[in-house]
PLY file of the C-alpha trace (Angstrom):
ply
format ascii 1.0
element vertex 355
property float x
property float y
property float z
element edge 354
property int vertex1
property int vertex2
end_header
-8.89 -15.78 -16.37
-7.60 -12.54 -17.78
-4.10 -12.00 -19.06
-1.53 -9.90 -17.24
-1.34 -7.78 -20.36
-5.01 -6.89 -20.60
-6.00 -3.41 -19.37
-7.02 -3.05 -15.72
-10.14 -0.88 -15.51
-11.48 0.54 -12.26
-15.14 1.46 -11.84
-14.16 5.15 -11.78
-13.18 4.83 -15.43
-9.46 4.89 -14.66
-7.70 2.27 -16.79
-4.14 0.94 -16.58
-2.47 -0.50 -19.67
-1.79 -3.84 -17.93
-2.38 -5.67 -14.66
1.14 -5.40 -13.27
1.62 -2.89 -10.46
4.66 -1.64 -8.58
3.84 -2.35 -4.95
4.30 0.45 -2.41
7.69 0.00 -0.75
9.63 1.75 1.98
12.74 3.28 0.44
13.89 6.13 2.72
14.89 8.32 -0.21
12.93 11.54 0.31
13.96 14.70 2.15
13.68 15.16 5.92
10.69 17.49 5.51
8.78 14.89 3.47
9.29 16.57 0.12
10.11 14.43 -2.90
13.75 13.82 -3.78
15.16 13.29 -7.26
16.26 9.81 -6.15
12.73 8.79 -5.18
11.36 10.18 -8.44
14.03 8.27 -10.39
13.05 5.03 -8.62
9.39 5.45 -9.55
9.96 6.57 -13.14
12.42 3.75 -13.81
9.64 1.26 -13.09
7.24 3.14 -15.34
9.92 2.92 -18.04
10.05 -0.81 -17.28
6.41 -1.25 -18.25
4.49 -1.27 -14.96
0.92 -0.18 -15.63
0.41 1.26 -12.14
3.17 2.70 -9.98
2.43 3.08 -6.26
4.48 5.33 -4.03
5.92 4.27 -0.70
3.73 4.78 2.35
3.42 8.57 2.67
2.51 9.91 6.12
-0.62 12.02 6.53
0.61 13.65 9.74
3.99 14.46 11.24
3.20 12.32 14.28
2.55 9.39 11.95
5.99 9.31 10.33
7.39 5.79 10.45
11.01 6.19 9.32
13.55 8.75 8.10
13.47 9.81 4.47
9.76 9.15 4.17
7.60 10.82 1.54
5.10 13.20 3.13
1.58 14.14 2.15
0.68 16.11 5.30
1.39 19.62 4.01
0.62 21.64 0.90
4.39 21.97 0.46
4.34 18.33 -0.67
1.97 18.96 -3.60
4.66 20.08 -6.11
6.56 16.83 -5.57
3.40 14.78 -5.97
2.71 16.71 -9.18
6.17 15.79 -10.47
5.38 12.13 -9.79
2.00 12.30 -11.52
3.31 14.09 -14.60
6.42 11.94 -14.96
4.50 8.68 -14.66
1.73 9.83 -16.99
4.33 10.76 -19.61
5.58 7.17 -19.42
2.14 5.59 -19.72
1.76 4.58 -16.07
-0.89 5.45 -13.50
0.15 7.05 -10.19
-1.31 5.92 -6.88
-0.14 7.46 -3.61
-0.26 5.20 -0.58
-1.31 7.22 2.49
-0.78 6.06 6.06
-0.18 6.86 9.72
2.30 4.79 11.73
0.51 4.91 15.08
2.62 3.09 17.63
5.01 2.20 14.79
5.78 5.89 14.24
9.45 6.74 14.84
9.43 9.27 17.67
13.10 10.07 17.10
12.25 11.18 13.57
8.84 12.80 14.08
9.77 14.59 17.29
6.24 14.03 18.59
4.80 11.42 20.99
3.29 8.29 19.43
-0.32 7.27 19.93
-2.43 4.27 19.02
-5.69 2.53 19.85
-4.51 1.71 23.38
-1.51 2.35 25.64
1.27 0.12 24.37
5.04 0.19 23.80
5.31 3.81 24.91
2.40 5.01 22.77
-0.58 6.61 24.50
-4.21 5.77 23.81
-5.94 7.98 21.24
-8.35 10.69 22.35
-11.51 11.67 20.50
-9.63 14.74 19.27
-6.81 12.55 17.89
-9.30 10.43 15.98
-11.27 13.34 14.52
-8.01 14.98 13.51
-6.48 11.92 11.82
-9.63 11.22 9.81
-9.40 14.77 8.51
-5.68 14.36 7.83
-6.28 11.30 5.67
-8.93 13.24 3.72
-6.59 16.24 3.35
-3.79 13.96 2.12
-6.02 12.39 -0.51
-7.16 15.82 -1.63
-3.51 16.87 -2.07
-2.83 13.80 -4.21
-5.86 14.60 -6.34
-4.89 18.28 -6.65
-1.42 17.18 -7.79
-2.93 15.18 -10.63
-2.28 11.72 -9.19
-4.65 9.01 -10.38
-5.63 7.65 -6.99
-4.73 6.84 -3.41
-4.39 3.66 -1.42
-5.28 3.84 2.28
-2.76 1.69 4.16
-4.75 -0.56 6.46
-2.13 -3.33 6.60
1.22 -4.26 8.18
0.45 -3.19 11.73
0.26 0.57 11.18
-2.38 2.77 12.85
-5.47 1.53 11.02
-4.42 -2.09 11.56
-3.79 -1.37 15.23
-7.43 -0.35 15.57
-8.62 -3.43 13.65
-6.53 -5.70 15.88
-8.33 -7.66 18.60
-5.11 -7.72 20.67
-3.76 -4.19 20.16
-7.14 -2.42 20.44
-8.33 -2.84 24.01
-10.76 0.10 23.97
-14.20 -0.16 25.50
-15.68 2.90 23.78
-17.15 3.16 20.26
-13.70 2.70 18.68
-13.07 -0.78 20.11
-14.66 -3.96 21.35
-16.61 -5.63 18.54
-15.38 -5.64 14.97
-17.83 -2.83 14.24
-16.03 -0.69 16.79
-12.52 -1.74 15.77
-13.27 -1.15 12.07
-14.83 2.25 12.76
-11.61 4.24 12.21
-10.69 2.71 8.85
-14.30 3.06 7.69
-14.50 6.70 8.73
-11.20 7.35 6.94
-12.55 5.67 3.79
-15.78 7.69 3.88
-13.95 10.96 4.54
-11.50 10.37 1.69
-14.35 9.48 -0.67
-16.40 12.52 0.36
-13.41 14.82 -0.06
-12.22 13.52 -3.44
-15.55 12.73 -5.14
-16.83 9.62 -6.91
-14.52 9.81 -9.93
-11.22 9.63 -8.00
-9.87 6.10 -7.51
-9.53 5.09 -3.85
-8.55 1.71 -2.46
-7.43 0.08 0.78
-4.59 -2.32 1.56
-5.39 -4.99 4.14
-3.49 -7.74 5.93
-5.99 -10.63 5.97
-4.33 -12.54 8.82
-1.48 -12.17 11.30
1.96 -11.84 9.74
4.97 -9.82 10.82
3.85 -6.58 12.48
0.17 -7.28 11.79
-1.34 -9.07 14.77
-4.74 -9.75 16.25
-6.35 -10.18 12.84
-8.94 -12.81 11.94
-9.56 -13.89 8.35
-13.35 -13.69 8.57
-13.18 -10.28 10.23
-10.89 -9.09 7.43
-13.39 -10.29 4.84
-16.19 -8.45 6.64
-14.04 -5.30 6.83
-13.31 -5.49 3.10
-17.03 -5.84 2.38
-17.82 -2.79 4.53
-15.07 -0.75 2.88
-16.53 -1.55 -0.53
-19.89 -0.31 0.73
-18.15 2.84 1.96
-16.74 3.55 -1.50
-13.50 1.60 -1.97
-12.75 0.99 -5.67
-10.18 -1.70 -4.91
-8.97 -3.90 -2.08
-5.27 -4.79 -2.02
-4.58 -8.04 -0.15
-1.05 -8.03 1.24
-0.27 -11.73 1.61
3.57 -11.74 1.86
3.52 -15.31 0.49
0.75 -15.32 -2.06
1.33 -18.95 -3.07
0.11 -20.17 0.33
-3.45 -20.89 1.40
-4.91 -19.14 4.43
-3.86 -20.09 7.95
-7.43 -20.25 9.26
-8.70 -22.31 6.33
-5.75 -24.28 4.95
-7.77 -25.59 2.01
-8.80 -22.13 0.75
-6.90 -19.25 -0.83
-7.49 -15.72 0.41
-8.17 -14.43 -3.11
-11.18 -16.66 -3.67
-12.59 -15.63 -0.31
-12.08 -11.91 -0.94
-13.46 -12.18 -4.46
-16.63 -13.79 -3.13
-16.95 -11.11 -0.44
-16.61 -8.14 -2.80
-18.86 -6.69 -5.50
-17.71 -7.64 -8.98
-16.83 -4.04 -9.88
-14.46 -3.66 -6.91
-11.00 -4.65 -8.10
-8.92 -7.13 -6.09
-5.16 -6.64 -6.05
-2.63 -8.96 -4.46
1.01 -8.83 -3.41
3.26 -11.45 -1.87
6.53 -12.91 -3.20
5.44 -13.13 -6.84
8.46 -13.66 -9.10
7.39 -15.28 -12.38
4.71 -14.63 -14.97
3.31 -18.11 -14.31
2.91 -17.28 -10.61
1.24 -13.97 -11.44
-1.21 -15.51 -13.88
-2.01 -18.28 -11.41
-3.11 -15.56 -8.96
-5.32 -14.02 -11.64
-6.92 -17.45 -11.87
-7.45 -17.45 -8.10
-9.48 -14.25 -8.38
-7.06 -11.31 -8.50
-7.54 -8.48 -10.98
-4.02 -7.09 -10.63
-0.63 -8.27 -9.32
1.58 -5.94 -7.28
5.29 -6.75 -7.38
7.64 -5.68 -4.60
10.97 -7.42 -4.16
10.87 -8.90 -7.68
10.37 -5.37 -9.06
13.39 -4.12 -7.13
15.66 -6.66 -8.82
13.84 -6.63 -12.19
13.02 -3.01 -13.10
11.59 -4.02 -16.48
9.69 -7.11 -15.29
6.54 -6.38 -17.36
8.57 -5.89 -20.54
10.70 -8.99 -19.99
8.00 -11.37 -18.74
6.44 -11.55 -22.22
9.60 -13.24 -23.50
9.34 -17.03 -23.74
11.57 -18.70 -21.19
12.58 -15.50 -19.39
13.50 -16.04 -15.74
13.65 -13.10 -13.33
16.85 -12.21 -11.52
16.59 -13.23 -7.87
18.51 -12.28 -4.72
21.10 -12.19 -3.45
22.26 -9.19 -5.46
25.05 -6.74 -4.81
24.63 -3.13 -3.74
26.16 -2.18 -7.10
23.47 -4.13 -8.94
20.75 -2.41 -6.93
22.22 1.00 -7.73
22.31 0.05 -11.41
18.62 -0.89 -11.17
17.55 2.58 -10.09
17.84 2.45 -6.30
19.49 5.37 -4.57
22.27 4.64 -2.05
19.94 4.84 0.96
17.39 2.48 -0.58
20.08 0.02 -1.63
21.51 -0.04 1.90
18.02 -0.37 3.39
17.61 -3.65 1.47
20.28 -5.19 3.70
17.53 -5.45 6.33
15.85 -8.14 4.20
17.61 -11.39 5.04
19.48 -12.81 2.07
18.60 -9.98 -0.29
21.98 -8.24 -0.53
25.06 -10.28 -1.30
0 1
1 2
2 3
3 4
4 5
5 6
6 7
7 8
8 9
9 10
10 11
11 12
12 13
13 14
14 15
15 16
16 17
17 18
18 19
19 20
20 21
21 22
22 23
23 24
24 25
25 26
26 27
27 28
28 29
29 30
30 31
31 32
32 33
33 34
34 35
35 36
36 37
37 38
38 39
39 40
40 41
41 42
42 43
43 44
44 45
45 46
46 47
47 48
48 49
49 50
50 51
51 52
52 53
53 54
54 55
55 56
56 57
57 58
58 59
59 60
60 61
61 62
62 63
63 64
64 65
65 66
66 67
67 68
68 69
69 70
70 71
71 72
72 73
73 74
74 75
75 76
76 77
77 78
78 79
79 80
80 81
81 82
82 83
83 84
84 85
85 86
86 87
87 88
88 89
89 90
90 91
91 92
92 93
93 94
94 95
95 96
96 97
97 98
98 99
99 100
100 101
101 102
102 103
103 104
104 105
105 106
106 107
107 108
108 109
109 110
110 111
111 112
112 113
113 114
114 115
115 116
116 117
117 118
118 119
119 120
120 121
121 122
122 123
123 124
124 125
125 126
126 127
127 128
128 129
129 130
130 131
131 132
132 133
133 134
134 135
135 136
136 137
137 138
138 139
139 140
140 141
141 142
142 143
143 144
144 145
145 146
146 147
147 148
148 149
149 150
150 151
151 152
152 153
153 154
154 155
155 156
156 157
157 158
158 159
159 160
160 161
161 162
162 163
163 164
164 165
165 166
166 167
167 168
168 169
169 170
170 171
171 172
172 173
173 174
174 175
175 176
176 177
177 178
178 179
179 180
180 181
181 182
182 183
183 184
184 185
185 186
186 187
187 188
188 189
189 190
190 191
191 192
192 193
193 194
194 195
195 196
196 197
197 198
198 199
199 200
200 201
201 202
202 203
203 204
204 205
205 206
206 207
207 208
208 209
209 210
210 211
211 212
212 213
213 214
214 215
215 216
216 217
217 218
218 219
219 220
220 221
221 222
222 223
223 224
224 225
225 226
226 227
227 228
228 229
229 230
230 231
231 232
232 233
233 234
234 235
235 236
236 237
237 238
238 239
239 240
240 241
241 242
242 243
243 244
244 245
245 246
246 247
247 248
248 249
249 250
250 251
251 252
252 253
253 254
254 255
255 256
256 257
257 258
258 259
259 260
260 261
261 262
262 263
263 264
264 265
265 266
266 267
267 268
268 269
269 270
270 271
271 272
272 273
273 274
274 275
275 276
276 277
277 278
278 279
279 280
280 281
281 282
282 283
283 284
284 285
285 286
286 287
287 288
288 289
289 290
290 291
291 292
292 293
293 294
294 295
295 296
296 297
297 298
298 299
299 300
300 301
301 302
302 303
303 304
304 305
305 306
306 307
307 308
308 309
309 310
310 311
311 312
312 313
313 314
314 315
315 316
316 317
317 318
318 319
319 320
320 321
321 322
322 323
323 324
324 325
325 326
326 327
327 328
328 329
329 330
330 331
331 332
332 333
333 334
334 335
335 336
336 337
337 338
338 339
339 340
340 341
341 342
342 343
343 344
344 345
345 346
346 347
347 348
348 349
349 350
350 351
351 352
352 353
353 354
């Protein structure tokens, strides 16, 4: 078992100073056109100042029709490159790596914000079924987005294949009811995420770090997912060029639903080549919890809610006996911890988080 404070090296040669990552989190702090705001930059740099070895952005939409919420960071236009460059340079100056999470909302896109009709694998909840043109276009848009992140000097991208967004909707056995080559068997349902992975890899080259976030089983907005299918998908994505797989578990201390005696990390570790890094997120609060997950097979630990309340978690967790601050916290505390007013108010949506 490695220590949290050992470097995290990817097979591309990219190396983080430790194994603690800021998880990608919705924060609604950017401008309406998708360009970076000073508030969003301050949120990211404050966590780099707090010692996180890798800082991931929020989910950034690769197309206007994929925008999931207001104030979302965009990566669908060259006008977004200067903001991405500010992120890359500011994080690098603080000793942290920058990874941009790229996604499309699919049927979870907010039509009132995007101004364009939503589409998905199949007709559902007001979204129309994707055409061949839609699919060819979105694969190219993911590749374009990754190329913008690379051009801006960012260290990598994470393709968001979790949480019930577009790529998960295609993977889902319940949401994807297609009978063409994009549905049916797992091979068909996984085709879109695999083509996105291959296109991103081809566009950015072998030295740029690219990974994928997956929901292994049903939870929240992710539905129609089977653990063994998720393991097969992860294996295929590694073959297609993924440098890391990020397992979004929500409650990382629990075993899997399908196999209650086994932890997802051990299963993913066995399914992946040794040089493909395995990251995990899911209600990790203490150093002991994080290091336990390293023992289960993870290479890096992504902190979400605990990083919101503890901006300097990596610096503090080395102290003997340190206990992280936990919710509920006040809006004033969140503002003092580097959240802009919109982000702080957004946290009221998480039950019990804001006092």
